[in-house]
C-alpha positions, 0 to 999 in steps of 0.5 A: 527853233522850238515851237514855243519860241516861234509863237513868242516871236510871232506874238510880239509882232501880231496876234492875228495869226492861226499858229498854235503849239499843236499845229505841227500835228496837222501839217501835211507831208510836203509842208515847208515847215517840219518838225525835227527829232528834237521837237524844233521847227525846221523851215525848208529854205528851198520850198516853193512856198516860201519863195512865194511868201517872200515875193508877197512880203517884198511886194506889200513892204514896197506897197507900204513905203509908197503908201507912207510916201503919199500919206499925209502926216497926222498933224496935216490930217487933223488940220484938214479935219478941222477945216472941213468942220469949220467949213461945215459949221459956218455953212450950217450957221448960214443955213440956220439963218435962212427965213423959212416958210411952210405952205399948205393949200386946199385944194392943192391944184386950185387953192381956195385957202392957204396956210403960211407957217413961219418955221422960225417964229412958229406962227401961222395964218390962213389966207382965203381966195380974196387974200392970195395977193397977201399970201404971195406978198408974204411968201416973197419975204422968205428965203426958203419955201417948203411944201408938198409938191412945192413946185406945182403948188407955187405955180398954182399960187401964181408965185415965182420962187426965182432963186429961193430954196425950195423944200420938197415935203412929199414922200422921197419914194412912192412905194415900198415892196413888202414881200417877194410876191410883189405886195407894195405899200403906198408911201404918203405923207400922212403915212410918214407923219403918223410914223415919225410923229405919232399924230393919228390923224394929221390932216383933215378929210377932203369931203369935210374941208370942201364942205366948210369951204362951200358952206362958209364956216371959215373958222372951222376951215382956218382951224383944220388947215392950220392943224394940217400945216402944224402936222407938216411942220412936225414932220419937217422938224423931225427930218431936220433933227434926224436926217431921215423919216420913220416909215411904219406900217404893221411889221415894218419899221425903217427909216427913208431919207428926208429929201429936205435935209442938208448935210451941213445942218446940225442933226441929233448925232452932232448934238449928242457928240457935242454933248459928250465931248463938252460933258453937258446933257441934252434936253429932249422931247420923246414920244409923240410930236410936241404940243404947239403952245409949249413944245418943251413941256414934256422935255426930260434931260438925258446923259450922253455916253459912248457906244461901247463899240465906239461908232456913236453915242447913247442917250440914257434917261434919269433911270439909266435906260437907253432912249430910242433915237427914233423916238426923239422929237426935239433935242437941244444942249443944256448948258452945264452951268445950268445943271 
């Protein structure tokens, strides 16, 4: 066959091959294919390379037949995918119904004051040492308890969590290596709140809190501890939305897993997919942590478009600019009927 005919037959079967019409100029002596005097490409049927190629093809064909016999039909695969997604949605709905509370105490090892922040109601209350029995009674009402060093803290409070779910809000790793010389960055909860939520001073100074505690201006103590608990809440919600936390320090800007996030819970990725599939928009809060009184006050609407590579989806604001997912603090679906 002429080289052009060979290439035409080959192109009908695959586009991923290295052959070109000029390939024959570069074949070495002893090649299994040679160029005849009339320009045709002639295959040497007795060449060892041809025998090896035929054996390899037979092996691949046999392997493909075995795999085809074990492979599920497309409709079975689709049914399996739907079942997995239904199970995940059911588990996610069950997790969403859990009553959750975040606990922040000072001092942590021997609490004199404790803040309980109800995640669902977005309400917090401070209990002083004389009121810790009330705090323990309130904790018993919740299905899930979150705190930094949650188990030692509950032990210090004298509260037995029993079968309740516990969410550890402390850093999932303690340090981050910065360079080959061994310089390391200590990862703290404060650093993660600053990087993820943009809160410059997420927690009060220990010396001032001790002063408030000893001298008795309990109003200041309550305000500061409740502000600390709200910083923890912002971090907790950011982790639930993204499944990760943002570690930023100097040139460093990377994500680390949020240990309290479960696979079945709805995250930003899922919301973008739902919005794309339904043709709706997402309402998002971008930048720093939302205000406590009206968390959606800075919300804006974004369109969801598919990544050209097909791996994910982009958020586009009203001006058509892409929104950095890591800057999103809150997100929810917009009802298309309300648009």
